[in-house]
N, C-alpha and C positions, 0 to 999 in steps of 0.2 A: 263154846265153840273152840275147836282145836285144829291147828294145822297138823297134818300127818307128816311123816318124815320126808316123803317125797317133796311136799310143798316147802317144808323148812329148808331143805337143801337148795331149792330153786331160789328162794328169797336170800339166803345167805350168799350164794355164789353171785347173785345179782348185786347185792349191797357192796360186796368187796371187789366188784369189777371182774370176776372170773368168767362170767357169761353175760350175754345180753338177755334181756327178758322180754317176753311177748305177753300180751294180754290174752289168755285162753278164752275160747268160747266155752262157758260153763253151763252145765245142766244141774238142776236140783233133782236129787234122788230122795226117795223115802225108804226108810229101813225099819224092819220089825225088831231089830236089836242093835246094840252098840257096834258100830262098824270097826272100832279099834284103830290104832295107828297104822296098821298095814292093810286095812280095808278087808281083811279076811272074814270079819264079822258082818260085812254089808249083806243084809238079807232084804232084798227088795220084794215087793208083792210078786206073786207068781205070774208067769206069762199067760196070755189068753184071757185075761179078765179086764182088759182095757187100760192097764197101767202103762204109762210111759213117762220118762223123765221130762222135766220142763226146761226148755232152753232159755238162757238169759244172755244179755249183753252187758257191757259196762254201764249203759244207761238204765239198766234194771236195778242198780244199786246206788244209794246215796254216796256222797263223798264223806270221808272220814275227817271230822274237825274236832271231835271230842273223844277220840280213842276207840271208836267203833263205827261201822257202817251198817246199814240195813237195806232191806228190799224197798226200793222206791215205788214199785208198781205191784199190783196184785199178781201173785203167782198162782195160776189156775191149772190143775191137773185134769186130765180127761175124766169123764164120768166112768165109774166102776161098772163093769158088766158082770161082775162076780165078786166074791169075798177076797179082799186084799189082806185081811189080817189086822192086827192091832199095831198101829205105827207109833213108834217111840222116838226115832231119830231122823235127822235129815243129813244129807251130804252134798257137797258140791264136787261134781265130776268134770275134769278137763275133757271137753267133747272131742278134741283132737287125738289125745293119747289114750283116753279112757281111764286115766289114773284119778283116783280120789284125791282131792286137794285138801279138803277140810270136812269136818263133821260136827254135829252138836245135837244135844238132847232137845226135844221139843218141850220139855217141862211137863206137859200134860199129854198123855198118850190118847189116841183116838182109834176107834174101830171103823174100817171102811168096808161097807157092804154094797150090794147091787144098788145102783142108782145114786149113790153118794158121789160128790165131786169135790175132793179136797182143794182148799184154797187157803192162801196165806195173804191177808190184806197187807197193804203197805206198812212197813215198820214192825212186822211180827217176826221176821227172822233177823236177829242181830248177829253180827260177826265182830268179835273182839279178839285181838291178839294180846296175849299176856305171857 
């Protein structure tokens, strides 16, 4: 999991008192390739096939006490009404600004076709800052 440049700047400015920080409402997005630092590679499933980002709240994530946090609840995407492609990455998007905050590899890619409903059980998405 990597913070992108946008999120790194938010954290640094907050840590050093340059700005106040707010907890963004974040959405989990799926990507068919590595989004990269600037999100130019974010390739979500095509429109019109049932795909939508999943909304989360701070309560959707565990507190970090051992250097990482993870999803505390099941994250359930809508049922696919067509082919979404092979999903290899996920990203967290600030719902207010639309900016990607961080992204990571799923480790194991999966193909989503008609009738499938992607889900991430609690503890399956880990966020580590290094």
